[in-house]
C-alpha positions as a Python dict, from the first residue, in 0.01 Angstrom:
ca = {
    (1, 'X'): (0, 0, 0),
    (2, 'X'): (41, -297, -256),
    (3, 'X'): (-242, -537, -241),
    (4, 'X'): (-3, -808, -142),
    (5, 'X'): (62, -693, 174),
    (6, 'X'): (-265, -643, 322),
    (7, 'X'): (-291, -833, 638),
    (8, 'X'): (81, -832, 679),
    (9, 'X'): (124, -592, 947),
    (10, 'X'): (-173, -772, 1090),
    (11, 'X'): (27, -1138, 1125),
    (12, 'X'): (306, -950, 1209),
    (13, 'X'): (125, -827, 1570),
    (14, 'X'): (-49, -1164, 1580),
    (15, 'X'): (244, -1370, 1617),
    (16, 'X'): (416, -1107, 1849),
    (17, 'X'): (686, -967, 1623),
    (18, 'X'): (586, -579, 1679),
    (19, 'X'): (878, -450, 1925),
    (20, 'X'): (706, -225, 2204),
    (21, 'X'): (818, 103, 2116),
    (22, 'X'): (776, 63, 1747),
    (23, 'X'): (811, 382, 1530),
    (24, 'X'): (758, 248, 1167),
    (25, 'X'): (747, -95, 991),
    (26, 'X'): (842, -86, 614),
    (27, 'X'): (846, -322, 332),
    (28, 'X'): (1161, -302, 156),
    (29, 'X'): (1310, -441, -146),
    (30, 'X'): (1176, -590, -516),
    (31, 'X'): (812, -656, -334),
    (32, 'X'): (812, -246, -226),
    (33, 'X'): (987, -161, -593),
    (34, 'X'): (670, -380, -806),
    (35, 'X'): (977, -618, -887),
    (36, 'X'): (875, -910, -709),
    (37, 'X'): (790, -1325, -838),
    (38, 'X'): (604, -1573, -692),
    (39, 'X'): (916, -1716, -489),
    (40, 'X'): (1030, -1341, -405),
    (41, 'X'): (1091, -1279, 5),
    (42, 'X'): (890, -1009, 208),
    (43, 'X'): (1183, -856, 369),
    (44, 'X'): (1074, -589, 665),
    (45, 'X'): (1235, -327, 853),
    (46, 'X'): (1117, -257, 1164),
    (47, 'X'): (1223, 6, 1349),
    (48, 'X'): (1187, 58, 1765),
    (49, 'X'): (1315, 267, 2001),
    (50, 'X'): (1344, -33, 2218),
    (51, 'X'): (1565, -337, 2161),
    (52, 'X'): (1415, -656, 1979),
    (53, 'X'): (1411, -886, 2261),
    (54, 'X'): (1220, -1215, 2098),
    (55, 'X'): (1384, -1491, 1941),
    (56, 'X'): (1622, -1419, 1664),
    (57, 'X'): (1714, -1646, 1331),
    (58, 'X'): (2036, -1470, 1305),
    (59, 'X'): (2217, -1157, 1434),
    (60, 'X'): (2371, -894, 1152),
    (61, 'X'): (2674, -732, 1278),
    (62, 'X'): (2709, -399, 1203),
    (63, 'X'): (2972, -115, 1269),
    (64, 'X'): (2723, 68, 1529),
    (65, 'X'): (2578, 106, 1925),
    (66, 'X'): (2433, -185, 1983),
    (67, 'X'): (2647, -378, 1729),
    (68, 'X'): (2396, -616, 1579),
    (69, 'X'): (2061, -580, 1392),
    (70, 'X'): (1872, -903, 1503),
    (71, 'X'): (1639, -1071, 1237),
    (72, 'X'): (1394, -1273, 1231),
    (73, 'X'): (1277, -1538, 951),
    (74, 'X'): (983, -1717, 947),
    (75, 'X'): (707, -1891, 583),
    (76, 'X'): (368, -1784, 569),
    (77, 'X'): (136, -1922, 317),
    (78, 'X'): (414, -2029, 167),
    (79, 'X'): (602, -1709, 127),
    (80, 'X'): (986, -1649, 278),
    (81, 'X'): (966, -1362, 517),
    (82, 'X'): (1252, -1166, 726),
    (83, 'X'): (1225, -907, 960),
    (84, 'X'): (1522, -670, 1058),
    (85, 'X'): (1507, -494, 1354),
    (86, 'X'): (1639, -159, 1373),
    (87, 'X'): (1664, 80, 1641),
    (88, 'X'): (1601, 409, 1616),
    (89, 'X'): (1979, 530, 1742),
    (90, 'X'): (2123, 331, 1515),
    (91, 'X'): (1973, 525, 1209),
    (92, 'X'): (2098, 792, 1313),
    (93, 'X'): (2435, 685, 1326),
    (94, 'X'): (2417, 560, 1015),
    (95, 'X'): (2258, 922, 903),
    (96, 'X'): (2529, 1045, 1079),
    (97, 'X'): (2845, 881, 837),
    (98, 'X'): (2694, 1022, 564),
    (99, 'X'): (2649, 1383, 625),
    (100, 'X'): (2795, 1619, 401),
    (101, 'X'): (3082, 1732, 642),
    (102, 'X'): (3174, 1352, 656),
    (103, 'X'): (3205, 1422, 277),
    (104, 'X'): (3376, 1669, 237),
    (105, 'X'): (3607, 1549, 444),
    (106, 'X'): (3689, 1174, 332),
    (107, 'X'): (3449, 1198, 2),
    (108, 'X'): (3743, 985, -208),
    (109, 'X'): (3695, 698, 77),
    (110, 'X'): (3571, 420, -134),
    (111, 'X'): (3314, 288, 155),
    (112, 'X'): (3164, 492, 428),
    (113, 'X'): (2947, 192, 539),
    (114, 'X'): (2920, -180, 547),
    (115, 'X'): (2679, -326, 311),
    (116, 'X'): (2382, -368, 591),
    (117, 'X'): (2425, -12, 655),
    (118, 'X'): (2372, 70, 262),
    (119, 'X'): (2127, -139, 214),
    (120, 'X'): (1886, 7, 482),
    (121, 'X'): (1968, 401, 381),
    (122, 'X'): (1924, 271, -1),
    (123, 'X'): (1594, 59, 39),
    (124, 'X'): (1416, 354, 224),
    (125, 'X'): (1405, 552, -40),
    (126, 'X'): (1154, 284, -194),
    (127, 'X'): (971, 169, 83),
    (128, 'X'): (621, 116, 167),
    (129, 'X'): (541, 187, 533),
    (130, 'X'): (284, -47, 698),
    (131, 'X'): (282, 160, 1019),
    (132, 'X'): (488, 479, 1117),
    (133, 'X'): (477, 680, 761),
    (134, 'X'): (566, 983, 927),
    (135, 'X'): (901, 799, 1075),
    (136, 'X'): (937, 679, 708),
    (137, 'X'): (921, 1002, 522),
    (138, 'X'): (1136, 1222, 811),
    (139, 'X'): (1373, 908, 701),
    (140, 'X'): (1377, 932, 350),
    (141, 'X'): (1443, 1315, 359),
    (142, 'X'): (1682, 1268, 574),
    (143, 'X'): (1870, 1045, 303),
    (144, 'X'): (1809, 1271, 54),
    (145, 'X'): (1930, 1557, 171),
    (146, 'X'): (2264, 1368, 300),
    (147, 'X'): (2583, 1278, 113),
    (148, 'X'): (2485, 989, 64),
    (149, 'X'): (2407, 961, -293),
    (150, 'X'): (2750, 1131, -285),
    (151, 'X'): (2923, 874, -105),
    (152, 'X'): (2797, 536, -320),
    (153, 'X'): (2829, 734, -642),
    (154, 'X'): (3212, 762, -531),
    (155, 'X'): (3215, 464, -423),
    (156, 'X'): (3152, 262, -771),
    (157, 'X'): (3351, 530, -969),
    (158, 'X'): (3654, 423, -753),
    (159, 'X'): (3537, 49, -810),
    (160, 'X'): (3504, 143, -1193),
    (161, 'X'): (3899, 296, -1188),
    (162, 'X'): (4029, -40, -1034),
    (163, 'X'): (3847, -260, -1249),
    (164, 'X'): (3988, -86, -1536),
    (165, 'X'): (4324, -30, -1402),
    (166, 'X'): (4306, -419, -1340),
    (167, 'X'): (4187, -498, -1723),
    (168, 'X'): (4456, -265, -1921),
    (169, 'X'): (4726, -463, -1684),
    (170, 'X'): (4603, -794, -1777),
    (171, 'X'): (4559, -717, -2141),
    (172, 'X'): (4909, -604, -2079),
    (173, 'X'): (5035, -958, -1991),
    (174, 'X'): (4839, -1114, -2205),
    (175, 'X'): (4593, -1261, -1894),
    (176, 'X'): (4286, -1221, -2161),
    (177, 'X'): (4032, -1406, -1940),
    (178, 'X'): (4086, -1191, -1677),
    (179, 'X'): (4125, -891, -1864),
    (180, 'X'): (3758, -1001, -1949),
    (181, 'X'): (3608, -1041, -1606),
    (182, 'X'): (3791, -699, -1505),
    (183, 'X'): (3610, -549, -1792),
    (184, 'X'): (3303, -645, -1717),
    (185, 'X'): (3312, -572, -1343),
    (186, 'X'): (3438, -211, -1458),
    (187, 'X'): (3127, -178, -1628),
    (188, 'X'): (2878, -292, -1429),
    (189, 'X'): (3000, 20, -1170),
    (190, 'X'): (2990, 221, -1432),
    (191, 'X'): (2634, 213, -1499),
    (192, 'X'): (2579, 189, -1055),
    (193, 'X'): (2755, 533, -1035),
    (194, 'X'): (2498, 648, -1364),
    (195, 'X'): (2210, 524, -1168),
    (196, 'X'): (2327, 585, -796),
    (197, 'X'): (2420, 947, -929),
    (198, 'X'): (2050, 993, -1059),
    (199, 'X'): (1906, 860, -710),
    (200, 'X'): (1850, 546, -803),
    (201, 'X'): (2028, 266, -577),
    (202, 'X'): (2104, -78, -551),
    (203, 'X'): (2460, -136, -665),
    (204, 'X'): (2494, -434, -388),
    (205, 'X'): (2193, -646, -569),
    (206, 'X'): (2349, -618, -963),
    (207, 'X'): (2079, -856, -1063),
    (208, 'X'): (1807, -566, -1061),
    (209, 'X'): (2045, -315, -1269),
    (210, 'X'): (1820, -388, -1589),
    (211, 'X'): (1525, -303, -1424),
    (212, 'X'): (1701, 17, -1196),
    (213, 'X'): (1815, 111, -1569),
    (214, 'X'): (1482, 129, -1720),
    (215, 'X'): (1322, 326, -1422),
    (216, 'X'): (1654, 586, -1452),
    (217, 'X'): (1711, 635, -1835),
    (218, 'X'): (1995, 778, -1807),
    (219, 'X'): (2073, 1039, -2075),
    (220, 'X'): (2424, 959, -2110),
    (221, 'X'): (2359, 589, -2249),
    (222, 'X'): (2069, 390, -2414),
    (223, 'X'): (1907, 129, -2247),
    (224, 'X'): (1969, -57, -2588),
    (225, 'X'): (2370, 53, -2619),
    (226, 'X'): (2384, -96, -2250),
    (227, 'X'): (2196, -396, -2295),
    (228, 'X'): (2422, -485, -2600),
    (229, 'X'): (2708, -437, -2381),
    (230, 'X'): (2606, -611, -2092),
    (231, 'X'): (2573, -884, -2248),
    (232, 'X'): (2852, -923, -2463),
    (233, 'X'): (2725, -895, -2820),
    (234, 'X'): (3007, -777, -2973),
    (235, 'X'): (3248, -1003, -2820),
    (236, 'X'): (3445, -1242, -3039),
    (237, 'X'): (3635, -1526, -2881),
    (238, 'X'): (3894, -1509, -3093),
    (239, 'X'): (3982, -1139, -3015),
    (240, 'X'): (3862, -1040, -2678),
    (241, 'X'): (4102, -796, -2646),
    (242, 'X'): (3877, -543, -2896),
    (243, 'X'): (3645, -615, -2686),
    (244, 'X'): (3816, -547, -2346),
    (245, 'X'): (3939, -229, -2518),
    (246, 'X'): (3562, -156, -2644),
    (247, 'X'): (3455, -141, -2262),
    (248, 'X'): (3760, 40, -2105),
    (249, 'X'): (3734, 315, -2324),
    (250, 'X'): (3334, 347, -2282),
    (251, 'X'): (3341, 286, -1951),
    (252, 'X'): (3627, 606, -1969),
    (253, 'X'): (3389, 808, -2172),
    (254, 'X'): (3094, 727, -1923),
    (255, 'X'): (3232, 813, -1566),
    (256, 'X'): (3271, 1177, -1752),
    (257, 'X'): (2932, 1173, -1746),
    (258, 'X'): (2900, 1106, -1383),
    (259, 'X'): (2782, 1406, -1160),
    (260, 'X'): (2881, 1383, -783),
    (261, 'X'): (2591, 1617, -613),
}
């Protein structure tokens, strides 16, 4: 466990924030991945067999039973904490949505999970466990063996195709500003698909895309080329078409390198 998390579990317990039937407490997000800074929030997922009954700062709607995830927000020593309370039964429902049988039935569906569900499953692969190691490790194993990776990679590829189509159509209509923005979207989705296909998730938090890229180092694209494209280094305001065409073609080439597995 990171030294910065020392005492967090005890602080939650002292404040009465650990529910009965608790199976695991996990730190997730940038802190768990070693990407945090002094202003980063501490994000925790608490999994239990019994619903949280304490005071909640907000509830997150999810298409599960029950249909909400309570969340508590507090500040400890100047640091914002957010604790989300999930039920083990909700986790099982999410995993049932990303089986290989489901993928084979509707693998072209762009979105198998809502953002809150996807964020939970993707963060399990990089979480730091404060308690309930056996539960967390089993959940990680089930996510890895599921079609979750295939679902999110396919979703990003579908979004790439849609953004490329938008960019091409906007270029043809001489809507150059919009074509540039669509090309930027296409690039982001393409890079996300490359990273997701390697098991490095996080397309719903694009601010960490460069960190994810450095971790994964996909063979199909060097960081130097990626960063030049991401920062629009070759963009000429007097000739935006050239940059849009470059991005569109590079995205098309890169999508051929993405493996769905």
